[in-house]
C-alpha positions as CSV (number, residue, x, y, z in Angstrom):
1,X,46.0,-46.7,-56.7
2,X,44.2,-45.4,-53.3
3,X,45.7,-42.1,-53.0
4,X,45.2,-41.0,-49.5
5,X,46.0,-37.5,-47.5
6,X,48.7,-37.2,-45.1
7,X,49.6,-35.9,-42.2
8,X,52.9,-35.6,-40.1
9,X,52.7,-35.3,-37.1
10,X,54.1,-31.5,-37.6
11,X,50.8,-30.5,-39.4
12,X,52.6,-30.8,-42.9
13,X,50.0,-31.9,-45.4
14,X,50.7,-34.6,-48.2
15,X,49.4,-37.2,-50.5
16,X,50.7,-40.4,-50.7
17,X,50.0,-43.0,-53.6
18,X,49.2,-47.2,-52.5
19,X,47.9,-50.3,-54.3
20,X,45.4,-49.8,-51.3
21,X,44.8,-48.9,-47.6
22,X,46.3,-52.5,-46.5
23,X,49.6,-51.4,-48.5
24,X,49.8,-48.4,-46.8
25,X,49.0,-49.9,-43.7
26,X,51.5,-52.7,-44.3
27,X,54.3,-49.7,-45.4
28,X,53.3,-47.8,-42.3
29,X,54.0,-50.3,-39.8
30,X,57.6,-51.3,-41.6
31,X,58.1,-47.1,-41.0
32,X,58.4,-46.6,-45.0
33,X,56.4,-43.9,-44.8
34,X,58.0,-40.7,-44.2
35,X,56.6,-36.6,-43.9
36,X,58.7,-35.9,-47.7
37,X,58.6,-31.4,-45.7
38,X,61.1,-33.3,-42.6
39,X,61.5,-37.2,-42.6
40,X,58.6,-38.0,-39.6
41,X,57.3,-40.8,-39.7
42,X,54.4,-40.4,-37.3
43,X,52.1,-40.2,-40.3
44,X,48.3,-40.3,-40.0
45,X,45.6,-40.9,-42.5
46,X,43.5,-37.9,-42.7
47,X,39.6,-37.9,-43.7
48,X,39.0,-37.3,-47.3
49,X,36.7,-37.2,-50.0
50,X,36.5,-39.2,-53.5
51,X,37.1,-37.7,-56.2
52,X,34.6,-38.3,-58.8
53,X,35.7,-37.1,-62.5
54,X,31.8,-36.2,-63.7
55,X,32.9,-34.2,-66.6
56,X,32.9,-30.2,-65.9
57,X,35.4,-29.3,-63.6
58,X,35.1,-26.1,-61.2
59,X,37.3,-23.8,-59.1
60,X,37.4,-24.6,-55.7
61,X,41.1,-22.7,-55.3
62,X,39.5,-20.2,-52.3
63,X,39.5,-20.4,-49.5
64,X,36.2,-19.9,-47.2
65,X,35.6,-17.1,-45.1
66,X,36.2,-18.7,-41.8
67,X,39.1,-21.1,-42.7
68,X,42.6,-20.3,-41.5
69,X,45.7,-21.6,-43.1
70,X,48.8,-22.0,-41.3
71,X,52.2,-21.7,-43.0
72,X,52.7,-24.5,-41.9
73,X,49.6,-26.7,-43.3
74,X,49.8,-24.6,-46.7
75,X,50.3,-26.4,-49.5
76,X,51.5,-23.9,-51.7
77,X,54.3,-22.9,-49.4
78,X,55.1,-27.0,-48.8
79,X,55.0,-27.4,-52.6
80,X,57.6,-24.5,-53.2
81,X,59.1,-25.1,-50.0
82,X,59.5,-28.5,-52.4
83,X,60.2,-26.8,-55.5
84,X,62.9,-25.3,-54.5
85,X,65.2,-27.6,-53.1
86,X,64.6,-30.0,-56.0
87,X,65.9,-26.4,-58.0
88,X,68.8,-26.4,-54.9
89,X,69.9,-30.4,-55.2
90,X,69.3,-30.1,-59.4
91,X,71.3,-27.3,-59.7
92,X,74.0,-27.9,-57.2
93,X,77.3,-30.4,-57.0
94,X,77.6,-33.0,-53.5
95,X,80.6,-32.4,-51.9
96,X,79.5,-34.0,-48.9
97,X,81.5,-32.7,-46.1
98,X,84.6,-30.8,-47.6
99,X,81.6,-28.3,-48.4
100,X,83.3,-25.7,-45.8
101,X,87.2,-26.5,-46.9
102,X,85.5,-26.4,-50.5
103,X,84.0,-23.3,-50.0
104,X,87.2,-22.0,-48.7
105,X,88.6,-23.2,-52.8
106,X,86.0,-21.0,-54.3
107,X,86.0,-17.6,-52.3
108,X,89.3,-17.2,-52.3
109,X,89.4,-18.5,-55.9
110,X,91.8,-21.5,-55.7
111,X,89.7,-23.7,-58.2
112,X,86.4,-23.1,-60.3
113,X,83.9,-21.0,-59.0
114,X,81.1,-23.4,-58.8
115,X,76.8,-23.5,-57.4
116,X,78.0,-26.1,-53.9
117,X,76.0,-27.7,-51.5
118,X,77.3,-30.5,-48.8
119,X,77.2,-31.3,-45.0
120,X,79.1,-27.9,-42.6
121,X,78.7,-28.2,-39.1
122,X,76.9,-25.0,-37.4
123,X,80.7,-23.1,-36.4
124,X,82.0,-24.3,-40.1
125,X,79.2,-23.0,-40.7
126,X,79.6,-20.0,-38.6
127,X,83.2,-19.1,-39.4
128,X,82.2,-19.5,-43.2
129,X,80.1,-16.7,-42.7
130,X,82.5,-14.4,-40.4
131,X,85.2,-15.2,-43.2
132,X,82.7,-13.3,-45.5
133,X,81.2,-16.5,-47.4
134,X,78.5,-16.9,-48.9
135,X,76.0,-19.2,-47.7
136,X,72.9,-20.9,-47.3
137,X,72.5,-23.6,-44.0
138,X,69.6,-25.2,-45.5
139,X,68.3,-28.8,-43.4
140,X,67.2,-32.0,-45.8
141,X,64.9,-33.9,-44.7
142,X,65.9,-37.8,-45.0
143,X,63.8,-38.7,-47.7
144,X,64.6,-35.7,-49.9
145,X,68.7,-36.3,-49.5
146,X,68.5,-39.6,-51.8
147,X,67.9,-39.1,-55.8
148,X,65.0,-37.0,-57.0
149,X,61.8,-38.7,-58.9
């Protein structure tokens, strides 16, 4: 098993696990590898050192003095965002394209109050907010719209 450090065109860094380098190249050529943050399929394999488990562990988490970390590349920020999105998806009901209609029904007490998610146009979202209905637009990359592992 090969663990590769990958990066999309938007500078999101992530890990990919492949049977071999040939397997990675094959999946990349077929468009099967995409960024879990934004769904971009323009993926670059980054240089990485092999992991050698020599017994004692060291804490290498402190950044070097001159190292600059920007938000889009910050793995901790990406991890927190993915954790939040997974929590939202696991704890809400997907009502699909009927989101605006169902949000109104809940807001006006016409149906049981529950946490929902779904799709709404910008116009529908703006109308809900104008009505005083709390909504949070949360764009999801295609990779997160399917079953979560």
